[in-house]
C-alpha positions in Angstrom: -8.4 4.9 17.1 -8.1 5.8 13.5 -4.5 6.9 11.5 -3.6 8.2 8.0 -0.1 6.4 7.2 2.3 6.7 4.1 3.7 3.6 2.6 5.0 3.2 -1.2 4.6 7.1 -1.6 0.9 6.7 -1.1 -1.2 7.7 2.0 -3.8 5.0 3.7 -6.6 5.8 6.2 -6.8 2.7 8.3 -8.7 1.2 11.2 -7.5 -1.8 13.2 -9.7 -4.6 10.8 -8.5 -2.9 8.1 -7.3 -4.5 4.7 -5.3 -2.8 2.3 -3.6 -3.5 -0.9 -0.1 -1.5 -1.4 3.0 -1.5 -3.2 4.7 -4.9 -2.9 7.3 -5.4 0.0 9.8 -7.6 0.7 8.1 -10.0 3.2 7.1 -13.7 3.1 3.3 -14.1 4.2 2.5 -14.3 7.7 5.0 -12.0 8.1 4.3 -8.5 11.1 5.0 -5.2 9.7 5.5 -2.0 11.4 4.3 1.0 9.7 6.6 4.3 11.5 5.6 7.4 9.1 1.9 8.3 10.3 0.5 11.4 9.2 -2.0 11.3 11.7 -4.1 9.6 14.7 -7.1 10.5 16.1 -7.3 13.5 14.5 -4.2 14.6 15.5 -1.9 15.2 12.9 1.4 15.6 13.2 4.6 17.6 11.2 5.4 15.4 9.0 4.9 12.5 11.1 4.0 11.7 14.6 6.9 10.7 16.5 5.8 7.3 19.2 3.2 6.0 17.3 3.2 2.6 14.6 0.7 1.1 12.9 1.6 -3.0 13.4 -0.3 -5.6 9.9 0.5 -8.8 8.7 1.1 -9.2 5.0 -1.7 -12.2 4.5 -1.1 -12.3 0.3 1.8 -10.8 -2.0 0.0 -11.7 -5.3 -0.2 -9.9 -9.1 -3.3 -7.5 -9.9 -5.4 -8.1 -13.1 -3.8 -7.6 -16.5 -4.0 -4.2 -18.2 -3.7 -4.0 -21.9 -1.6 -1.7 -23.4 -1.9 -0.9 -26.7 0.1 2.1 -29.0 -0.4 2.4 -32.2 0.9 5.7 -35.2 -2.0 5.5 -37.5 -0.9 5.1 -41.6 2.3 3.8 -40.8 1.3 0.2 -39.5 3.3 0.5 -36.7 0.8 -1.6 -34.0 2.4 -2.3 -30.2 0.8 -4.5 -27.5 1.5 -5.1 -24.1 0.1 -6.4 -20.6 1.2 -5.3 -17.5 0.2 -7.3 -14.1 1.0 -5.0 -10.9 2.7 -6.6 -7.7 1.1 -6.0 -4.3 0.6 -7.1 -0.9 -2.1 -7.6 0.7 -2.1 -6.1 4.7 -4.1 -7.0 7.5 -3.8 -4.0 10.0 -3.6 -5.5 13.6 -3.3 -1.8 16.2 -2.4 1.0 16.3 0.5 2.3 18.9 1.2 4.8 21.0 3.9 4.8 23.0 
């Protein structure tokens, strides 16, 4: 089965065994997460979400992505500013897609 889910303001195309890197969830590693905002399953779309469909996954890891450097400057003004940012993420393994 294949499905489109929504989490963290983004949509993801998933099937069983898929690994996702999504916005950080407030769950520890090894915990189960249920995505109930399912937009489509096997080509059948909802308006906007399908009812009686759940996607179950497991949080494999919580971490931070690679650092990106933000550099701002104003020419001829001696203004320089350097910042770094590491976006937190959760690595989720999709276990099963259930229709109730």
